[in-house]
C-alpha positions in Angstrom: -135.8 -170.7 -41.2 -135.8 -170.0 -44.9 -134.3 -166.8 -46.3 -136.8 -164.3 -47.7 -135.5 -164.9 -51.2 -136.4 -168.7 -50.9 -140.1 -168.0 -50.2 -142.7 -168.6 -52.9 -144.9 -165.5 -52.5 -147.7 -167.2 -54.4 -148.3 -169.2 -51.1 -149.1 -166.0 -49.2 -152.6 -165.4 -50.6 -153.3 -169.2 -50.1 -152.1 -168.9 -46.5 -154.3 -165.9 -45.9 -157.3 -167.5 -47.5 -156.9 -170.6 -45.3 -156.8 -168.6 -42.1 -159.9 -166.6 -43.1 -161.9 -169.5 -44.5 -161.1 -172.0 -41.8 -161.0 -175.1 -44.0 -159.1 -176.4 -47.1 -162.4 -176.8 -48.9 -163.6 -173.2 -48.3 -160.2 -171.8 -49.0 -160.1 -173.7 -52.3 -163.6 -172.4 -53.3 -162.5 -168.9 -52.4 -159.4 -169.1 -54.5 -160.9 -171.1 -57.4 -158.5 -173.9 -57.2 -158.3 -177.5 -55.8 -157.9 -178.5 -52.1 -154.8 -180.4 -53.2 -153.2 -177.1 -54.4 -154.0 -175.4 -51.2 -152.6 -178.2 -49.1 -149.5 -178.4 -51.2 -148.8 -174.6 -51.0 -149.3 -174.6 -47.2 -147.0 -177.6 -46.7 -144.3 -176.0 -48.8 -144.7 -172.7 -46.9 -144.4 -174.5 -43.5 -141.3 -176.4 -44.8 -139.6 -173.2 -45.9 -140.4 -171.3 -42.7 -139.6 -174.3 -40.5 -142.8 -173.6 -38.6 -146.1 -175.4 -38.2 -148.7 -172.7 -39.2 -152.0 -174.7 -38.6 -153.6 -177.2 -36.3 -155.4 -179.6 -38.6 -158.6 -181.6 -37.6 -161.0 -183.5 -39.8 -163.5 -180.6 -39.8 -161.4 -177.4 -39.8 -158.0 -175.9 -39.5 -156.9 -173.3 -37.0 -153.7 -171.2 -37.0 -151.1 -172.1 -34.5 -149.7 -169.2 -32.4 -146.9 -168.8 -35.0 -149.5 -169.0 -37.8 -151.7 -166.3 -36.2 -148.7 -164.0 -35.6 -147.6 -164.5 -39.2 -151.1 -163.8 -40.4 -151.3 -160.5 -38.4 -148.1 -159.4 -40.0 -149.0 -160.5 -43.5 -152.6 -159.4 -43.8 -151.9 -155.6 -43.8 -149.0 -155.9 -46.2 -151.1 -158.0 -48.6 -154.0 -155.6 -48.3 -151.6 -152.8 -49.3 -150.5 -154.8 -52.3 -154.1 -155.4 -53.3 -154.8 -151.7 -52.9 -151.9 -150.9 -55.2 -153.1 -153.4 -57.8 -156.6 -152.0 -57.5 -155.4 -148.6 -58.3 -153.7 -149.9 -61.4 -156.9 -151.8 -62.3 -158.9 -148.6 -62.0 -156.4 -146.6 -64.1 -156.6 -149.1 -67.0 -160.4 -149.3 -66.8 -160.4 -153.0 -67.6 -161.9 -155.0 -64.7 -160.5 -158.5 -64.2 -160.5 -161.1 -61.4 -163.4 -162.3 -59.4 -166.3 -160.5 -57.8 -168.5 -162.3 -55.2 -171.7 -160.6 -54.3 -174.3 -161.8 -51.7 -177.9 -160.6 -51.3 -181.2 -161.8 -49.9 -182.5 -164.6 -52.1 -185.6 -162.9 -53.5 -183.9 -159.6 -54.0 -181.0 -161.3 -55.7 -183.4 -163.0 -58.1 -185.7 -160.1 -58.8 -183.5 -157.0 -58.7 -179.8 -157.8 -58.7 -179.7 -160.6 -61.3 -180.5 -158.4 -64.3 -177.9 -155.8 -63.1 -175.3 -158.6 -62.6 -176.0 -160.0 -66.1 -175.6 -156.6 -67.7 -172.5 -155.8 -65.7 -170.9 -159.1 -66.6 -171.6 -158.5 -70.3 -169.9 -155.0 -70.0 -166.8 -156.5 -68.3 -166.0 -159.8 -70.0 -162.7 -160.1 -68.2 -164.5 -160.3 -64.8 -165.9 -163.5 -63.2 -169.0 -162.6 -61.1 -170.7 -164.8 -58.6 -174.1 -163.8 -57.1 -175.0 -165.7 -53.9 -178.6 -165.6 -52.7 -179.5 -166.1 -49.1 -180.9 -164.3 -46.1 -178.2 -165.5 -43.7 -175.8 -162.8 -42.7 -172.4 -164.1 -43.7 -168.9 -163.7 -42.5 -167.7 -161.8 -45.5 -164.0 -162.4 -44.9 -164.4 -166.1 -44.2 -166.5 -166.7 -47.2 -164.6 -164.4 -49.5 -167.5 -162.0 -50.2 -166.5 -158.8 -51.9 -169.8 -157.0 -51.5 -173.0 -157.7 -49.6 -176.3 -156.1 -50.5 -178.5 -155.9 -47.4 -182.0 -154.5 -46.9 -183.6 -152.8 -44.0 -181.5 -151.7 -41.1 -178.0 -152.9 -40.3 -177.7 -154.4 -36.8 -174.0 -154.0 -36.7 -173.2 -150.3 -36.8 -169.4 -151.0 -37.2 -169.8 -152.4 -40.7 -168.4 -150.3 -43.6 -171.4 -149.6 -45.7 -173.0 -147.2 -48.2 -176.7 -146.4 -48.5 -177.7 -146.9 -52.2 -181.4 -146.2 -51.9 -184.6 -147.0 -50.1 -187.7 -149.2 -50.6 -191.2 -149.2 -49.3 -192.4 -152.0 -47.0 -195.9 -153.3 -47.6 -198.3 -155.3 -45.4 -199.2 -158.4 -47.3 -201.6 -161.4 -47.0 -203.2 -164.0 -49.3 -206.7 -163.5 -50.7 -207.6 -166.9 -49.0 -206.5 -165.7 -45.6 -208.5 -162.5 -45.9 -211.6 -164.3 -47.0 -211.4 -166.5 -43.9 -210.3 -163.9 -41.3 -211.5 -160.6 -42.8 -209.5 -157.6 -44.0 -208.3 -155.4 -41.2 -209.5 -151.8 -41.7 -207.0 -150.2 -39.3 -203.5 -151.1 -37.9 -205.1 -151.6 -34.4 -207.1 -154.5 -35.9 -204.0 -156.4 -36.6 -203.8 -157.6 -33.0 -206.7 -160.0 -33.8 -204.8 -161.6 -36.8 -202.1 -164.2 -37.3 -198.6 -162.8 -37.9 -195.6 -164.3 -39.5 -192.4 -162.8 -38.1 -189.3 -162.3 -40.3 -186.6 -162.8 -37.7 -183.6 -161.0 -39.5 -185.4 -157.7 -38.9 -184.3 -155.6 -36.0 -187.9 -155.5 -34.5 -190.0 -158.1 -36.3 -193.0 -157.7 -34.1 -193.2 -154.0 -33.6 -194.4 -151.8 -36.5 -195.1 -148.1 -36.8 -197.9 -147.1 -39.3 -198.5 -143.6 -40.5 -201.4 -142.0 -42.4 -201.0 -138.3 -42.9 -200.5 -136.8 -39.5 -201.8 -140.0 -37.8 -199.4 -142.5 -36.4 -200.0 -145.9 -34.9 -197.6 -148.3 -33.2 -198.6 -151.9 -33.2 -197.2 -154.9 -31.3 -197.8 -158.2 -33.1 -198.0 -161.7 -31.7 -196.5 -164.4 -33.8 -196.8 -168.2 -33.6 -194.8 -168.5 -36.9 -191.3 -167.2 -37.5 -188.8 -167.6 -40.3 -185.4 -166.2 -41.3 -185.8 -166.8 -45.0 -187.7 -164.5 -47.5 -188.7 -167.5 -49.6 -190.2 -169.3 -46.7 -192.1 -166.1 -45.6 -193.5 -165.7 -49.1 -194.8 -169.3 -49.2 -196.3 -169.1 -45.7 -198.2 -166.0 -46.6 -199.3 -167.4 -50.0 -200.7 -170.5 -48.2 -202.8 -168.4 -45.8 -200.6 -168.5 -42.7 -201.3 -164.9 -41.8 -200.0 -161.4 -42.5 -196.5 -159.9 -42.6 -194.4 -157.2 -44.1 -192.5 -157.6 -47.4 -190.1 -155.4 -49.4 -192.0 -153.7 -52.2 -190.1 -155.4 -55.2 -191.0 -158.9 -53.8 -194.5 -157.8 -52.9 -195.2 -156.5 -56.4 -194.1 -159.8 -57.9 -196.5 -161.7 -55.7 -199.3 -159.3 -56.4 -198.8 -159.7 -60.2 -198.9 -163.5 -59.7 -202.2 -163.2 -57.9 -200.8 -164.9 -54.8 -200.8 -162.0 -52.4 -202.6 -158.7 -51.9 -201.6 -155.5 -50.2 -203.3 -154.8 -46.9 -203.9 -151.2 -45.5 -202.5 -149.5 -48.6 -203.4 -146.1 -47.2 -201.1 -146.6 -44.2 -197.3 -146.1 -44.7 -194.7 -148.2 -43.0 -191.1 -146.9 -42.5 -188.9 -147.3 -45.6 -186.1 -149.7 -45.5 -182.6 -149.0 -46.7 -180.6 -150.7 -49.5 -177.1 -151.0 -48.2 -173.8 -151.9 -49.9 -171.7 -153.6 -47.2 -167.9 -154.1 -47.6 -165.5 -156.4 -45.8 -163.0 -154.9 -43.4 -160.0 -153.3 -45.0 -158.6 -150.0 -46.0 -159.7 -149.9 -49.7 -162.5 -151.0 -52.0 -161.4 -152.7 -55.2 -162.2 -151.1 -58.5 -164.4 -153.9 -59.5 -166.5 -153.5 -56.4 -166.8 -149.7 -56.8 -167.7 -150.2 -60.5 -170.5 -152.6 -59.6 -171.9 -150.4 -56.8 -172.0 -147.5 -59.2 -173.8 -149.6 -61.8 -176.3 -150.8 -59.2 -176.9 -147.3 -57.9 -177.6 -146.1 -61.4 -180.0 -148.9 -61.9 -181.9 -148.0 -58.8 -182.1 -144.3 -59.7 -183.4 -145.2 -63.2 -186.0 -147.5 -61.6 -187.2 -144.7 -59.3 -187.6 -142.3 -62.2 -189.9 -144.6 -64.1 
């Protein structure tokens, strides 16, 4: 086995990224380099250690027992080094490196994109990537630094911060309401078509409140989707009723594609969560963006 002084420590973040990403392509995307560089660094590391660190297949790579043991030892040490560098980064108040943020597609487009653009202009040394999608990602495997999630977190073990709340509105298209009629009470919803948004914790059970009155309604859905964009288009084309986050709903109302139903009845507010990957520290660039986003939400609420 190679002596410690013979090791190229630049290969360690490449090794960690490959373990967590699971493929040379994903690791290269995470590191912002080529697959060739990743492969070369891993091969040199294995040669220096005299150990095979990965089982390689055409579709993915998996750490060998030696590779897994090496990862378990390296990861905490590397996290500590990142924390130390993050402290220096915070002290100098100049943000550099990469910041990868994920959020539901509609919310990323309508709410987060302006904040990201302003934040990027304020910190020109930082490379920011905003990924839109409703799929709940493996933050470590995909190299996500921060996930913005709406509603309720199914996994209570996630490290998260509540940044704010949003109203949920019952929505339908004018065409659908002309054909099926506009429900006057929550109880009447049982006679209507419902489009279920499956990422929600309880997509078919909704609690309505009007003053002191409360009403719990169990929906029946023939249509289901896990994507906000698909939900929006289904409703706009008269597929039925469903619940949408207020920012998305307002955009559809302005476009004349959807209208709010039962506006006198209030649904439970949803939470806006900042979710972090596992680890002992939050990098300065992540903390700075969260602060900027929180300030934007507070300013919007004051308007």
